[in-house]
Residue, then its C-alpha position, 0 to 999 in steps of 0.5 A: x558650572x557647579x554652583x549654577x547646578x547645585x541651585x537647580x537641584x537646591x531649587x527643585x528640592x524646595x519645590x516638591x519639598x513640604x516645609x513645616x514649622x513645628x509648633x514649639x511645646x507647650x511650656x508649664x510649670x511642673x510641681x514633684x510629689x513632694x510639692x516643689x515646683x520646677x519652671x523650663x529654662x526657656x522661659x526665662x528667655x521671657x524676661x528683659x536682659x536674663x542671659x542663658x548659658x546651658x552645656x551638656x558636655x560639664x551639665x551646667x547652667x548658667x543665668x546672668x541678669x545684671x550684678x547676678x549670676x546664678x551657676x546650677x549643675x544638671x541633676x545636683x541640688x548643689x548650686x551658685x549664686x556669683x561666687x557663693x554656694x549655695x544648697x537648693x531643695x532639689x536640682x534641675x533636671x530634663x525631661x523630654x528635651x526641656x530643661x527644669x530649673x527650680x522655680x523658689x530658687x530662680x524666683x528668688x534671686x531674680x526678683x520674680x514675682x509669682x502669682x498661683x491661680x487656682x481656677x485655671x491649675x496657672x501660675x502668673x510669673x512676671x518681672x517688672x512688666x513682662x507676664x507669661x501664665x504658664x499651666x501647672x501639672x503635678x506628680x507626672x510629667x505630660x511626656x510620660x503620661x497616654x497624649x490620647x484615651x477613647x472611651x465609651x462610657x455610660x452615664x446615669x442621670x437621673x432615671x436615664x442611661x446615656x452612651x457617649x462617646x469619649x476622646x480626653x486629649x493631654x494638652x501638654x503632651x509635647x507632642x499634641x497639638x490644637x486648631x480650629x479649623x473650617x471647612x475647605x479651609x474657607x469660611x462658607x463653605x461645609x466638609x464632611x468630618x472625616x474629610x477635613x480631619x485628613x486634610x488637617x492631618x489630624x488624628x481627633x476632631x469634634x464638630x465646631x460652633x453652629x453655622x446656617x445649616x439649612x440656608x440654600x445659598x452656597x455660603x454658610x455663615x459660621x456663628x461666632x469667634x473662630x481663631x486659629x494660629x493668632x488669627x482670627x478666622x471669624x469676628x463676633x462682637x457683642x455675642x456672650x455664647x461661651x468662648x473656647x480659647x488657650x494660648x501657645x502653652x495651650x492653657x484652657x480657659x471657657x469666658x463669655x463672649x465679652x470677656x473673650x474680647x479683653x483677651x483678645x487686646x492682650x495679645x495671649x490667644x492662640x485658638x478660640x471657639x465660640x459655641x455654648x452655652x456653659x455646663x460647668x464651671x469650677x466643677x459644678x453644673x452652671x446653666x444660665x442659658x437665655x443669659x447667653x442669648x439663646x432663643x431656640x427650643x432645641x437647647x432651651x428644652x429640646x433632647x437630641x444629638x449632642x457634642x461638648x467639650x471640657x476642661x480638667x484640672x489637670x489640663x485634657x481636653x475631653x471631647x463627647x458625643x451622645x444623643x437624646x439629651x437635653x443641655x440640663x442632661x448633657x451639663x450632668x453628664x460632663x460633670x461626671x466625666x470629671x469636666x472642671x468646665x464644660x461647653x456646649x458644641x453645636x448638635x442635632x445633624x452635625x454632631x460628631x466625632x472622629x478618632x484615627x481614622x474613622x468615625x467614632x460618632x458620625x454626622x448627619x451632614x456637613x459641617x462648617x468648622x471643626x476642634x481638632x488634634x494633631x499627632x506628631 
């Protein structure tokens, strides 16, 4: 009887208590001030045949693969390769619950191939047929920096000065998560940006890609790829417009629609939103509006309210709104805002930026989709 009562109570608790699957903390390669590199220990679980054992009591880390046994000690630069004592350049350490080990030492003894990717500030680490690409962060680990900052800045472009609202997000911060959200959680719906944000428990939200805002139909078609949690929400084959995409480690990129299709086939896309045109490439203004397929004078020559996103070299996401700017002027603004890569989002009456419960920029209409940021 007691067992039945306990089961009934447990069932009732499951009905009223929400179950949340916490997003995994992004993995990254950390480079310290001395230019020495470290990887998270749990990365090694990605490779076949590697066995890990971490004993917090004696601060011992054991890594085994085949006939190779590595023994490292937290805070100590002395290690063992099988039974031979060796000296490393740096000691393993922990930060925000993650254990980091020296990349050079581990890659040497486990035959990991390391390829540095300058354009995306990333490292590809390969063993046999398994490759993992991680963002690289130099200097300060993300848990020790502000996760989100807000600024109101002026940018001088030629003879004009543009006022802009900016939210900058540290994408690699352990408490930050990104998502692409639909109005009403349904394709074709529209919703107030602040309501969408609050419904998703988001601290930051910016309007996303273009949609059919002027149709009399209740179905407002969004244009372009939309991906959330690895699931395709909207497909857009053959469209060359720029896509913002990121993986489970929050390594973000901008690419053309055709290049994105190949990325999709590799199964590494966690989230994506297609808008455009591209504004900045590798720190330089980069505009090819007609090649991306744009024909609307509002994009080609007109000025108006604008929304844009940028990615910095140190993996920060810049979300920005301004008014009265042409696309070339917006590109100059994003370059001055320190974006290494940048693209335009839907603008005009759709342009809106939300932060921590209120608008920084209020949209003039309901929107179809948004990029949102959560903070745990």
